[in-house]
All heavy atoms as a GROMACS GRO file, in nm:
protein
  586
    1MET      N    1  20.507  10.493  -1.875
    1MET     CA    2  20.566  10.362  -1.881
    1MET      C    3  20.475  10.275  -1.779
    1MET      O    4  20.459  10.330  -1.663
    1MET     CB    5  20.707  10.356  -1.846
    1MET     CG    6  20.768  10.217  -1.864
    1MET     SD    7  20.940  10.207  -1.821
    1MET     CE    8  21.018  10.336  -1.914
    2ASN      N    9  20.431  10.166  -1.828
    2ASN     CA   10  20.354  10.083  -1.737
    2ASN      C   11  20.437  10.006  -1.631
    2ASN      O   12  20.559   9.999  -1.650
    2ASN     CB   13  20.261   9.984  -1.807
    2ASN     CG   14  20.343   9.878  -1.887
    2ASN    OD1   15  20.441   9.838  -1.840
    2ASN    ND2   16  20.286   9.841  -2.006
    3SER      N   17  20.376   9.956  -1.530
    3SER     CA   18  20.451   9.885  -1.423
    3SER      C   19  20.526   9.767  -1.468
    3SER      O   20  20.644   9.743  -1.417
    3SER     CB   21  20.350   9.843  -1.308
    3SER     OG   22  20.259   9.748  -1.360
    4TYR      N   23  20.481   9.702  -1.568
    4TYR     CA   24  20.549   9.583  -1.624
    4TYR      C   25  20.690   9.621  -1.681
    4TYR      O   26  20.794   9.567  -1.659
    4TYR     CB   27  20.470   9.516  -1.728
    4TYR     CG   28  20.541   9.391  -1.796
    4TYR    CD1   29  20.535   9.270  -1.738
    4TYR    CD2   30  20.616   9.409  -1.917
    4TYR    CE1   31  20.599   9.159  -1.789
    4TYR    CE2   32  20.674   9.295  -1.978
    4TYR     CZ   33  20.674   9.175  -1.914
    4TYR     OH   34  20.739   9.071  -1.971
    5MET      N   35  20.689   9.738  -1.759
    5MET     CA   36  20.811   9.784  -1.818
    5MET      C   37  20.901   9.854  -1.705
    5MET      O   38  21.024   9.840  -1.718
    5MET     CB   39  20.779   9.886  -1.923
    5MET     CG   40  20.734   9.817  -2.056
    5MET     SD   41  20.848   9.689  -2.123
    5MET     CE   42  20.996   9.789  -2.158
    6GLN      N   43  20.840   9.913  -1.614
    6GLN     CA   44  20.923   9.974  -1.506
    6GLN      C   45  21.005   9.866  -1.432
    6GLN      O   46  21.111   9.881  -1.399
    6GLN     CB   47  20.830  10.056  -1.410
    6GLN     CG   48  20.781  10.185  -1.468
    6GLN     CD   49  20.689  10.259  -1.370
    6GLN    OE1   50  20.634  10.193  -1.286
    6GLN    NE2   51  20.687  10.388  -1.386
    7ASP      N   52  20.936   9.749  -1.410
    7ASP     CA   53  20.999   9.648  -1.335
    7ASP      C   54  21.111   9.580  -1.421
    7ASP      O   55  21.210   9.529  -1.359
    7ASP     CB   56  20.902   9.539  -1.300
    7ASP     CG   57  20.794   9.578  -1.192
    7ASP    OD1   58  20.824   9.673  -1.134
    7ASP    OD2   59  20.697   9.514  -1.187
    8ARG      N   60  21.106   9.583  -1.553
    8ARG     CA   61  21.196   9.520  -1.635
    8ARG      C   62  21.286   9.610  -1.724
    8ARG      O   63  21.367   9.563  -1.792
    8ARG     CB   64  21.121   9.427  -1.728
    8ARG     CG   65  21.068   9.308  -1.660
    8ARG     CD   66  20.945   9.246  -1.721
    8ARG     NE   67  20.887   9.133  -1.644
    8ARG     CZ   68  20.808   9.145  -1.540
    8ARG    NH1   69  20.774   9.268  -1.504
    8ARG    NH2   70  20.769   9.039  -1.480
    9TRP      N   71  21.271   9.737  -1.700
    9TRP     CA   72  21.352   9.834  -1.782
    9TRP      C   73  21.504   9.817  -1.776
    9TRP      O   74  21.571   9.835  -1.866
    9TRP     CB   75  21.310   9.970  -1.751
    9TRP     CG   76  21.378  10.063  -1.851
    9TRP    CD1   77  21.481  10.150  -1.828
    9TRP    CD2   78  21.353  10.076  -1.992
    9TRP    NE1   79  21.525  10.217  -1.941
    9TRP    CE2   80  21.445  10.166  -2.037
    9TRP    CE3   81  21.273  10.014  -2.079
    9TRP    CZ2   82  21.451  10.203  -2.186
    9TRP    CZ3   83  21.274  10.042  -2.213
    9TRP    CH2   84  21.365  10.144  -2.261
   10THR      N   85  21.546   9.786  -1.653
   10THR     CA   86  21.699   9.775  -1.635
   10THR      C   87  21.751   9.660  -1.724
   10THR      O   88  21.850   9.670  -1.786
   10THR     CB   89  21.741   9.742  -1.488
   10THR    OG1   90  21.666   9.629  -1.444
   10THR    CG2   91  21.702   9.868  -1.405
   11TRP      N   92  21.668   9.557  -1.734
   11TRP     CA   93  21.703   9.441  -1.829
   11TRP      C   94  21.707   9.487  -1.970
   11TRP      O   95  21.805   9.455  -2.051
   11TRP     CB   96  21.607   9.325  -1.806
   11TRP     CG   97  21.639   9.216  -1.893
   11TRP    CD1   98  21.735   9.113  -1.869
   11TRP    CD2   99  21.585   9.180  -2.024
   11TRP    NE1  100  21.734   9.018  -1.966
   11TRP    CE2  101  21.641   9.066  -2.063
   11TRP    CE3  102  21.491   9.231  -2.107
   11TRP    CZ2  103  21.610   9.000  -2.192
   11TRP    CZ3  104  21.462   9.176  -2.219
   11TRP    CH2  105  21.524   9.058  -2.256
   12VAL      N  106  21.608   9.561  -2.021
   12VAL     CA  107  21.604   9.609  -2.154
   12VAL      C  108  21.717   9.706  -2.180
   12VAL      O  109  21.786   9.705  -2.287
   12VAL     CB  110  21.465   9.672  -2.180
   12VAL    CG1  111  21.466   9.742  -2.318
   12VAL    CG2  112  21.352   9.570  -2.178
   13ASP      N  113  21.736   9.801  -2.087
   13ASP     CA  114  21.840   9.906  -2.100
   13ASP      C  115  21.976   9.829  -2.112
   13ASP      O  116  22.061   9.880  -2.186
   13ASP     CB  117  21.832   9.999  -1.988
   13ASP     CG  118  21.916  10.128  -2.010
   13ASP    OD1  119  21.923  10.165  -2.139
   13ASP    OD2  120  21.975  10.174  -1.919
   14GLY      N  121  22.009   9.738  -2.023
   14GLY     CA  122  22.129   9.669  -2.018
   14GLY      C  123  22.154   9.594  -2.156
   14GLY      O  124  22.267   9.594  -2.212
   15THR      N  125  22.047   9.528  -2.202
   15THR     CA  126  22.057   9.462  -2.340
   15THR      C  127  22.095   9.560  -2.442
   15THR      O  128  22.186   9.532  -2.526
   15THR     CB  129  21.931   9.384  -2.369
   15THR    OG1  130  21.905   9.290  -2.269
   15THR    CG2  131  21.950   9.314  -2.498
   16HIS      N  132  22.032   9.675  -2.453
   16HIS     CA  133  22.063   9.783  -2.557
   16HIS      C  134  22.202   9.836  -2.539
   16HIS      O  135  22.269   9.856  -2.638
   16HIS     CB  136  21.962   9.884  -2.553
   16HIS     CG  137  21.824   9.850  -2.603
   16HIS    ND1  138  21.728   9.938  -2.634
   16HIS    CD2  139  21.768   9.725  -2.638
   16HIS    CE1  140  21.625   9.871  -2.678
   16HIS    NE2  141  21.648   9.753  -2.684
   17THR      N  142  22.255   9.848  -2.423
   17THR     CA  143  22.386   9.892  -2.399
   17THR      C  144  22.488   9.784  -2.450
   17THR      O  145  22.586   9.818  -2.521
   17THR     CB  146  22.410   9.911  -2.249
   17THR    OG1  147  22.316  10.013  -2.201
   17THR    CG2  148  22.551   9.952  -2.220
   18GLN      N  149  22.458   9.662  -2.430
   18GLN     CA  150  22.547   9.556  -2.481
   18GLN      C  151  22.548   9.553  -2.632
   18GLN      O  152  22.655   9.535  -2.691
   18GLN     CB  153  22.514   9.416  -2.427
   18GLN     CG  154  22.538   9.400  -2.275
   18GLN     CD  155  22.493   9.270  -2.222
   18GLN    OE1  156  22.402   9.196  -2.285
   18GLN    NE2  157  22.562   9.225  -2.120
   19ILE      N  158  22.435   9.566  -2.690
   19ILE     CA  159  22.424   9.566  -2.837
   19ILE      C  160  22.503   9.687  -2.899
   19ILE      O  161  22.573   9.676  -2.986
   19ILE     CB  162  22.280   9.563  -2.886
   19ILE    CG1  163  22.214   9.435  -2.849
   19ILE    CG2  164  22.269   9.595  -3.035
   19ILE    CD1  165  22.066   9.437  -2.865
   20ALA      N  166  22.484   9.807  -2.832
   20ALA     CA  167  22.547   9.918  -2.881
   20ALA      C  168  22.710   9.899  -2.869
   20ALA      O  169  22.784   9.940  -2.957
   20ALA     CB  170  22.508  10.045  -2.804
   21ALA      N  171  22.747   9.844  -2.762
   21ALA     CA  172  22.896   9.820  -2.741
   21ALA      C  173  22.952   9.720  -2.848
   21ALA      O  174  23.053   9.744  -2.902
   21ALA     CB  175  22.922   9.771  -2.604
   22LEU      N  176  22.872   9.619  -2.873
   22LEU     CA  177  22.908   9.521  -2.975
   22LEU      C  178  22.929   9.590  -3.107
   22LEU      O  179  23.020   9.570  -3.180
   22LEU     CB  180  22.813   9.410  -2.982
   22LEU     CG  181  22.834   9.307  -3.096
   22LEU    CD1  182  22.960   9.232  -3.072
   22LEU    CD2  183  22.717   9.209  -3.112
   23LEU      N  184  22.821   9.665  -3.163
   23LEU     CA  185  22.826   9.731  -3.283
   23LEU      C  186  22.938   9.838  -3.289
   23LEU      O  187  23.001   9.849  -3.403
   23LEU     CB  188  22.690   9.798  -3.313
   23LEU     CG  189  22.578   9.701  -3.336
   23LEU    CD1  190  22.444   9.785  -3.341
   23LEU    CD2  191  22.594   9.612  -3.456
   24ASP      N  192  22.974   9.905  -3.182
   24ASP     CA  193  23.076  10.003  -3.178
   24ASP      C  194  23.211   9.928  -3.198
   24ASP      O  195  23.306   9.988  -3.244
   24ASP     CB  196  23.080  10.074  -3.051
   24ASP     CG  197  22.973  10.181  -3.039
   24ASP    OD1  198  22.915  10.220  -3.147
   24ASP    OD2  199  22.949  10.228  -2.926
   25SER      N  200  23.223   9.802  -3.160
   25SER     CA  201  23.342   9.735  -3.164
   25SER      C  202  23.379   9.669  -3.306
   25SER      O  203  23.493   9.629  -3.340
   25SER     CB  204  23.358   9.619  -3.061
   25SER     OG  205  23.267   9.511  -3.098
   26LEU      N  206  23.271   9.664  -3.391
   26LEU     CA  207  23.290   9.609  -3.527
   26LEU      C  208  23.344   9.709  -3.625
   26LEU      O  209  23.316   9.822  -3.632
   26LEU     CB  210  23.156   9.566  -3.577
   26LEU     CG  211  23.091   9.454  -3.498
   26LEU    CD1  212  22.950   9.425  -3.558
   26LEU    CD2  213  23.175   9.322  -3.518
   27SER      N  214  23.444   9.657  -3.708
   27SER     CA  215  23.505   9.742  -3.804
   27SER      C  216  23.422   9.725  -3.936
   27SER      O  217  23.348   9.633  -3.948
   27SER     CB  218  23.653   9.702  -3.830
   27SER     OG  219  23.661   9.574  -3.884
   28ASP      N  220  23.469   9.804  -4.033
   28ASP     CA  221  23.402   9.787  -4.172
   28ASP      C  222  23.436   9.650  -4.228
   28ASP      O  223  23.352   9.588  -4.293
   28ASP     CB  224  23.449   9.897  -4.259
   28ASP     CG  225  23.390  10.028  -4.232
   28ASP    OD1  226  23.291  10.042  -4.155
   28ASP    OD2  227  23.443  10.142  -4.286
   29ALA      N  228  23.559   9.611  -4.200
   29ALA     CA  229  23.599   9.474  -4.248
   29ALA      C  230  23.515   9.353  -4.184
   29ALA      O  231  23.472   9.263  -4.243
   29ALA     CB  232  23.742   9.452  -4.226
   30ASP      N  233  23.484   9.376  -4.058
   30ASP     CA  234  23.398   9.279  -3.986
   30ASP      C  235  23.257   9.278  -4.045
   30ASP      O  236  23.203   9.164  -4.068
   30ASP     CB  237  23.385   9.315  -3.830
   30ASP     CG  238  23.519   9.305  -3.754
   30ASP    OD1  239  23.601   9.219  -3.798
   30ASP    OD2  240  23.528   9.378  -3.649
   31LEU      N  241  23.207   9.390  -4.073
   31LEU     CA  242  23.074   9.408  -4.129
   31LEU      C  243  23.067   9.348  -4.275
   31LEU      O  244  22.960   9.304  -4.320
   31LEU     CB  245  23.016   9.549  -4.126
   31LEU     CG  246  22.999   9.602  -3.984
   31LEU    CD1  247  22.967   9.750  -3.991
   31LEU    CD2  248  22.885   9.530  -3.911
   32ALA      N  249  23.177   9.362  -4.342
   32ALA     CA  250  23.182   9.304  -4.478
   32ALA      C  251  23.205   9.158  -4.486
   32ALA      O  252  23.186   9.103  -4.593
   32ALA     CB  253  23.294   9.380  -4.556
   33PHE      N  254  23.238   9.097  -4.367
   33PHE     CA  255  23.262   8.952  -4.371
   33PHE      C  256  23.147   8.869  -4.420
   33PHE      O  257  23.029   8.896  -4.390
   33PHE     CB  258  23.295   8.908  -4.228
   33PHE     CG  259  23.306   8.759  -4.221
   33PHE    CD1  260  23.418   8.682  -4.267
   33PHE    CD2  261  23.205   8.678  -4.168
   33PHE    CE1  262  23.433   8.549  -4.265
   33PHE    CE2  263  23.207   8.545  -4.164
   33PHE     CZ  264  23.332   8.478  -4.208
   34ASN      N  265  23.176   8.779  -4.508
   34ASN     CA  266  23.068   8.694  -4.565
   34ASN      C  267  23.126   8.548  -4.557
   34ASN      O  268  23.234   8.525  -4.611
   34ASN     CB  269  23.031   8.729  -4.708
   34ASN     CG  270  22.924   8.639  -4.768
   34ASN    OD1  271  22.920   8.518  -4.762
   34ASN    ND2  272  22.827   8.714  -4.827
   35PRO      N  273  23.053   8.452  -4.485
   35PRO     CA  274  23.112   8.315  -4.483
   35PRO      C  275  23.104   8.246  -4.616
   35PRO      O  276  23.151   8.132  -4.613
   35PRO     CB  277  23.022   8.262  -4.374
   35PRO     CG  278  22.895   8.333  -4.387
   35PRO     CD  279  22.930   8.467  -4.428
   36GLY      N  280  23.056   8.296  -4.720
   36GLY     CA  281  23.051   8.230  -4.848
   36GLY      C  282  22.917   8.172  -4.885
   36GLY      O  283  22.820   8.179  -4.806
   37GLY      N  284  22.909   8.121  -5.005
   37GLY     CA  285  22.792   8.060  -5.047
   37GLY      C  286  22.678   8.174  -5.066
   37GLY      O  287  22.722   8.284  -5.116
   38SER      N  288  22.565   8.136  -5.038
   38SER     CA  289  22.456   8.231  -5.065
   38SER      C  290  22.425   8.311  -4.939
   38SER      O  291  22.321   8.383  -4.926
   38SER     CB  292  22.335   8.169  -5.114
   38SER     OG  293  22.296   8.068  -5.024
   39ASN      N  294  22.516   8.307  -4.844
   39ASN     CA  295  22.494   8.386  -4.715
   39ASN      C  296  22.516   8.528  -4.731
   39ASN      O  297  22.596   8.577  -4.817
   39ASN     CB  298  22.586   8.330  -4.615
   39ASN     CG  299  22.563   8.188  -4.576
   39ASN    OD1  300  22.454   8.150  -4.538
   39ASN    ND2  301  22.667   8.104  -4.590
   40MET      N  302  22.442   8.608  -4.651
   40MET     CA  303  22.460   8.754  -4.658
   40MET      C  304  22.575   8.796  -4.565
   40MET      O  305  22.618   8.724  -4.475
   40MET     CB  306  22.332   8.829  -4.618
   40MET     CG  307  22.283   8.806  -4.480
   40MET     SD  308  22.140   8.898  -4.425
   40MET     CE  309  22.015   8.840  -4.537
   41SER      N  310  22.627   8.913  -4.580
   41SER     CA  311  22.733   8.962  -4.501
   41SER      C  312  22.694   8.995  -4.361
   41SER      O  313  22.565   9.008  -4.342
   41SER     CB  314  22.802   9.088  -4.560
   41SER     OG  315  22.711   9.194  -4.557
   42LEU      N  316  22.780   8.996  -4.270
   42LEU     CA  317  22.738   9.040  -4.127
   42LEU      C  318  22.670   9.175  -4.131
   42LEU      O  319  22.575   9.188  -4.062
   42LEU     CB  320  22.866   9.034  -4.037
   42LEU     CG  321  22.846   9.070  -3.897
   42LEU    CD1  322  22.748   8.981  -3.832
   42LEU    CD2  323  22.976   9.075  -3.821
   43GLY      N  324  22.722   9.282  -4.201
   43GLY     CA  325  22.658   9.404  -4.208
   43GLY      C  326  22.518   9.398  -4.256
   43GLY      O  327  22.422   9.461  -4.199
   44ALA      N  328  22.497   9.321  -4.360
   44ALA     CA  329  22.358   9.303  -4.422
   44ALA      C  330  22.266   9.238  -4.317
   44ALA      O  331  22.145   9.277  -4.310
   44ALA     CB  332  22.363   9.231  -4.550
   45LEU      N  333  22.317   9.142  -4.258
   45LEU     CA  334  22.235   9.079  -4.149
   45LEU      C  335  22.202   9.178  -4.039
   45LEU      O  336  22.084   9.184  -3.990
   45LEU     CB  337  22.313   8.960  -4.087
   45LEU     CG  338  22.245   8.880  -3.975
   45LEU    CD1  339  22.117   8.816  -4.020
   45LEU    CD2  340  22.337   8.775  -3.928
   46CYS      N  341  22.299   9.256  -3.987
   46CYS     CA  342  22.272   9.360  -3.891
   46CYS      C  343  22.165   9.459  -3.943
   46CYS      O  344  22.075   9.491  -3.865
   46CYS     CB  345  22.396   9.430  -3.852
   46CYS     SG  346  22.518   9.330  -3.759
   47ARG      N  347  22.172   9.506  -4.067
   47ARG     CA  348  22.082   9.593  -4.120
   47ARG      C  349  21.943   9.529  -4.129
   47ARG      O  350  21.850   9.599  -4.092
   47ARG     CB  351  22.122   9.637  -4.257
   47ARG     CG  352  22.031   9.739  -4.327
   47ARG     CD  353  22.074   9.795  -4.461
   47ARG     NE  354  22.120   9.693  -4.556
   47ARG     CZ  355  22.245   9.678  -4.589
   47ARG    NH1  356  22.334   9.775  -4.544
   47ARG    NH2  357  22.280   9.590  -4.674
   48GLU      N  358  21.928   9.406  -4.161
   48GLU     CA  359  21.806   9.336  -4.171
   48GLU      C  360  21.735   9.328  -4.033
   48GLU      O  361  21.620   9.350  -4.014
   48GLU     CB  362  21.812   9.202  -4.234
   48GLU     CG  363  21.680   9.134  -4.256
   48GLU     CD  364  21.687   9.021  -4.346
   48GLU    OE1  365  21.754   9.027  -4.459
   48GLU    OE2  366  21.634   8.908  -4.313
   49LEU      N  367  21.824   9.295  -3.934
   49LEU     CA  368  21.771   9.289  -3.795
   49LEU      C  369  21.722   9.424  -3.742
   49LEU      O  370  21.621   9.426  -3.677
   49LEU     CB  371  21.879   9.227  -3.696
   49LEU     CG  372  21.916   9.080  -3.725
   49LEU    CD1  373  22.039   9.048  -3.639
   49LEU    CD2  374  21.805   8.994  -3.686
   50GLY      N  375  21.792   9.533  -3.786
   50GLY     CA  376  21.749   9.658  -3.751
   50GLY      C  377  21.616   9.697  -3.812
   50GLY      O  378  21.525   9.767  -3.746
   51GLU      N  379  21.596   9.657  -3.939
   51GLU     CA  380  21.468   9.684  -4.006
   51GLU      C  381  21.355   9.620  -3.945
   51GLU      O  382  21.246   9.659  -3.920
   51GLU     CB  383  21.491   9.646  -4.152
   51GLU     CG  384  21.576   9.733  -4.232
   51GLU     CD  385  21.605   9.685  -4.376
   51GLU    OE1  386  21.578   9.568  -4.405
   51GLU    OE2  387  21.680   9.758  -4.446
   52ILE      N  388  21.384   9.488  -3.892
   52ILE     CA  389  21.281   9.410  -3.825
   52ILE      C  390  21.246   9.481  -3.690
   52ILE      O  391  21.120   9.503  -3.658
   52ILE     CB  392  21.320   9.265  -3.805
   52ILE    CG1  393  21.327   9.187  -3.943
   52ILE    CG2  394  21.233   9.200  -3.709
   52ILE    CD1  395  21.398   9.053  -3.936
   53GLU      N  396  21.350   9.527  -3.614
   53GLU     CA  397  21.329   9.590  -3.490
   53GLU      C  398  21.250   9.717  -3.512
   53GLU      O  399  21.160   9.753  -3.436
   53GLU     CB  400  21.453   9.616  -3.422
   53GLU     CG  401  21.437   9.668  -3.279
   53GLU     CD  402  21.572   9.677  -3.202
   53GLU    OE1  403  21.662   9.595  -3.229
   53GLU    OE2  404  21.579   9.763  -3.117
   54HIS      N  405  21.274   9.799  -3.618
   54HIS     CA  406  21.213   9.918  -3.645
   54HIS      C  407  21.060   9.886  -3.672
   54HIS      O  408  20.970   9.953  -3.626
   54HIS     CB  409  21.271   9.977  -3.772
   54HIS     CG  410  21.201  10.101  -3.822
   54HIS    ND1  411  21.205  10.217  -3.773
   54HIS    CD2  412  21.094  10.108  -3.920
   54HIS    CE1  413  21.135  10.311  -3.838
   54HIS    NE2  414  21.067  10.239  -3.922
   55SER      N  415  21.031   9.771  -3.751
   55SER     CA  416  20.888   9.740  -3.781
   55SER      C  417  20.813   9.710  -3.649
   55SER      O  418  20.700   9.745  -3.628
   55SER     CB  419  20.890   9.615  -3.871
   55SER     OG  420  20.758   9.576  -3.890
   56TYR      N  421  20.882   9.634  -3.557
   56TYR     CA  422  20.824   9.605  -3.427
   56TYR      C  423  20.784   9.734  -3.346
   56TYR      O  424  20.681   9.746  -3.300
   56TYR     CB  425  20.908   9.513  -3.344
   56TYR     CG  426  20.924   9.373  -3.392
   56TYR    CD1  427  21.032   9.297  -3.354
   56TYR    CD2  428  20.828   9.313  -3.477
   56TYR    CE1  429  21.049   9.167  -3.406
   56TYR    CE2  430  20.841   9.188  -3.522
   56TYR     CZ  431  20.954   9.111  -3.484
   56TYR     OH  432  20.966   8.982  -3.533
   57ILE      N  433  20.885   9.826  -3.336
   57ILE     CA  434  20.868   9.944  -3.265
   57ILE      C  435  20.750  10.033  -3.324
   57ILE      O  436  20.660  10.084  -3.250
   57ILE     CB  437  21.001  10.029  -3.266
   57ILE    CG1  438  21.103   9.953  -3.178
   57ILE    CG2  439  20.971  10.171  -3.204
   57ILE    CD1  440  21.242  10.004  -3.187
   58GLU      N  441  20.751  10.046  -3.461
   58GLU     CA  442  20.651  10.118  -3.512
   58GLU      C  443  20.508  10.054  -3.505
   58GLU      O  444  20.408  10.120  -3.488
   58GLU     CB  445  20.680  10.134  -3.673
   58GLU     CG  446  20.786  10.234  -3.693
   58GLU     CD  447  20.761  10.375  -3.649
   58GLU    OE1  448  20.652  10.422  -3.668
   58GLU    OE2  449  20.854  10.427  -3.577
   59SER      N  450  20.499   9.922  -3.495
   59SER     CA  451  20.379   9.851  -3.478
   59SER      C  452  20.320   9.877  -3.332
   59SER      O  453  20.205   9.884  -3.312
   59SER     CB  454  20.390   9.699  -3.493
   59SER     OG  455  20.457   9.643  -3.389
   60LEU      N  456  20.401   9.897  -3.238
   60LEU     CA  457  20.364   9.932  -3.103
   60LEU      C  458  20.309  10.073  -3.097
   60LEU      O  459  20.212  10.106  -3.030
   60LEU     CB  460  20.480   9.921  -3.002
   60LEU     CG  461  20.524   9.778  -2.975
   60LEU    CD1  462  20.647   9.778  -2.890
   60LEU    CD2  463  20.419   9.691  -2.918
   61LYS      N  464  20.369  10.155  -3.184
   61LYS     CA  465  20.315  10.302  -3.188
   61LYS      C  466  20.187  10.319  -3.264
   61LYS      O  467  20.097  10.391  -3.230
   61LYS     CB  468  20.419  10.391  -3.259
   61LYS     CG  469  20.549  10.409  -3.165
   61LYS     CD  470  20.647  10.500  -3.256
   61LYS     CE  471  20.782  10.514  -3.192
   61LYS     NZ  472  20.864  10.592  -3.287
   62ASN      N  473  20.177  10.242  -3.377
   62ASN     CA  474  20.061  10.255  -3.470
   62ASN      C  475  19.962  10.140  -3.462
   62ASN      O  476  19.860  10.152  -3.536
   62ASN     CB  477  20.120  10.264  -3.612
   62ASN     CG  478  20.210  10.377  -3.628
   62ASN    OD1  479  20.198  10.482  -3.571
   62ASN    ND2  480  20.319  10.349  -3.699
   63LEU      N  481  19.991  10.044  -3.384
   63LEU     CA  482  19.900   9.926  -3.370
   63LEU      C  483  19.875   9.859  -3.513
   63LEU      O  484  19.772   9.808  -3.535
   63LEU     CB  485  19.774   9.962  -3.304
   63LEU     CG  486  19.775  10.023  -3.164
   63LEU    CD1  487  19.646  10.057  -3.112
   63LEU    CD2  488  19.855   9.926  -3.075
   64LYS      N  489  19.978   9.866  -3.594
   64LYS     CA  490  19.969   9.799  -3.724
   64LYS      C  491  20.112   9.762  -3.772
   64LYS      O  492  20.196   9.842  -3.759
   64LYS     CB  493  19.915   9.906  -3.824
   64LYS     CG  494  19.898   9.847  -3.964
   64LYS     CD  495  19.852   9.955  -4.067
   64LYS     CE  496  19.850   9.902  -4.206
   64LYS     NZ  497  19.823  10.002  -4.303
   65GLN      N  498  20.128   9.637  -3.822
   65GLN     CA  499  20.258   9.583  -3.860
   65GLN      C  500  20.286   9.630  -4.010
   65GLN      O  501  20.196   9.604  -4.089
   65GLN     CB  502  20.264   9.436  -3.851
   65GLN     CG  503  20.393   9.378  -3.863
   65GLN     CD  504  20.482   9.391  -3.743
   65GLN    OE1  505  20.448   9.361  -3.632
   65GLN    NE2  506  20.605   9.438  -3.767
   66ASP      N  507  20.396   9.695  -4.032
   66ASP     CA  508  20.427   9.728  -4.170
   66ASP      C  509  20.575   9.688  -4.190
   66ASP      O  510  20.664   9.734  -4.122
   66ASP     CB  511  20.411   9.879  -4.186
   66ASP     CG  512  20.453   9.931  -4.325
   66ASP    OD1  513  20.482   9.851  -4.413
   66ASP    OD2  514  20.461  10.051  -4.341
   67TRP      N  515  20.601   9.596  -4.283
   67TRP     CA  516  20.732   9.550  -4.314
   67TRP      C  517  20.805   9.623  -4.421
   67TRP      O  518  20.904   9.588  -4.478
   67TRP     CB  519  20.719   9.399  -4.343
   67TRP     CG  520  20.670   9.319  -4.233
   67TRP    CD1  521  20.536   9.269  -4.225
   67TRP    CD2  522  20.743   9.271  -4.124
   67TRP    NE1  523  20.531   9.195  -4.100
   67TRP    CE2  524  20.664   9.194  -4.045
   67TRP    CE3  525  20.875   9.285  -4.074
   67TRP    CZ2  526  20.694   9.139  -3.926
   67TRP    CZ3  527  20.910   9.226  -3.958
   67TRP    CH2  528  20.820   9.147  -3.885
   68GLY      N  529  20.747   9.733  -4.471
   68GLY     CA  530  20.794   9.804  -4.587
   68GLY      C  531  20.915   9.888  -4.560
   68GLY      O  532  20.982   9.928  -4.658
   69TYR      N  533  20.953   9.920  -4.443
   69TYR     CA  534  21.068  10.007  -4.418
   69TYR      C  535  21.201   9.939  -4.452
   69TYR      O  536  21.223   9.822  -4.424
   69TYR     CB  537  21.074  10.046  -4.264
   69TYR     CG  538  21.193  10.116  -4.233
   69TYR    CD1  539  21.217  10.263  -4.254
   69TYR    CD2  540  21.316  10.058  -4.175
   69TYR    CE1  541  21.332  10.320  -4.230
   69TYR    CE2  542  21.427  10.124  -4.144
   69TYR     CZ  543  21.439  10.255  -4.174
   69TYR     OH  544  21.553  10.332  -4.145
   70ARG      N  545  21.277  10.010  -4.531
   70ARG     CA  546  21.409   9.961  -4.569
   70ARG      C  547  21.514  10.078  -4.542
   70ARG      O  548  21.486  10.186  -4.586
   70ARG     CB  549  21.423   9.920  -4.706
   70ARG     CG  550  21.339   9.796  -4.747
   70ARG     CD  551  21.394   9.674  -4.673
   70ARG     NE  552  21.312   9.559  -4.700
   70ARG     CZ  553  21.222   9.511  -4.616
   70ARG    NH1  554  21.203   9.570  -4.501
   70ARG    NH2  555  21.156   9.403  -4.640
   71ASN      N  556  21.628  10.049  -4.476
   71ASN     CA  557  21.733  10.138  -4.454
   71ASN      C  558  21.812  10.151  -4.584
   71ASN      O  559  21.875  10.054  -4.620
   71ASN     CB  560  21.818  10.099  -4.341
   71ASN     CG  561  21.926  10.200  -4.308
   71ASN    OD1  562  21.954  10.294  -4.379
   71ASN    ND2  563  21.993  10.178  -4.199
   72THR      N  564  21.808  10.270  -4.644
   72THR     CA  565  21.868  10.288  -4.775
   72THR      C  566  22.017  10.330  -4.759
   72THR      O  567  22.097  10.346  -4.852
   72THR     CB  568  21.801  10.393  -4.863
   72THR    OG1  569  21.784  10.512  -4.793
   72THR    CG2  570  21.659  10.337  -4.896
   73GLU      N  571  22.062  10.357  -4.633
   73GLU     CA  572  22.195  10.403  -4.604
   73GLU      C  573  22.296  10.296  -4.624
   73GLU      O  574  22.270  10.192  -4.562
   73GLU     CB  575  22.204  10.467  -4.474
   73GLU     CG  576  22.340  10.539  -4.440
   73GLU     CD  577  22.328  10.610  -4.309
   73GLU    OE1  578  22.224  10.656  -4.268
   73GLU    OE2  579  22.441  10.598  -4.235
   74VAL      N  580  22.400  10.306  -4.696
   74VAL     CA  581  22.496  10.197  -4.722
   74VAL      C  582  22.617  10.224  -4.638
   74VAL      O  583  22.667  10.323  -4.612
   74VAL     CB  584  22.533  10.184  -4.870
   74VAL    CG1  585  22.636  10.076  -4.888
   74VAL    CG2  586  22.402  10.160  -4.947
   0.00000   0.00000   0.00000
């Protein structure tokens, strides 16, 4: 890990801990919530954000951006 990340890792780790706690607190009904109209459900939004994060992480590993990953687990 480079010195930049070493200096800021506690911030990153704290953020991930908060996200995990938030996701653990959501029920299936919360994830199924849809505000109506053409909006996606909260669960679909979370899945899409996870796919974007996955793409970012893989781009750091492979030095190439690939948006093709989709989580097929429902």
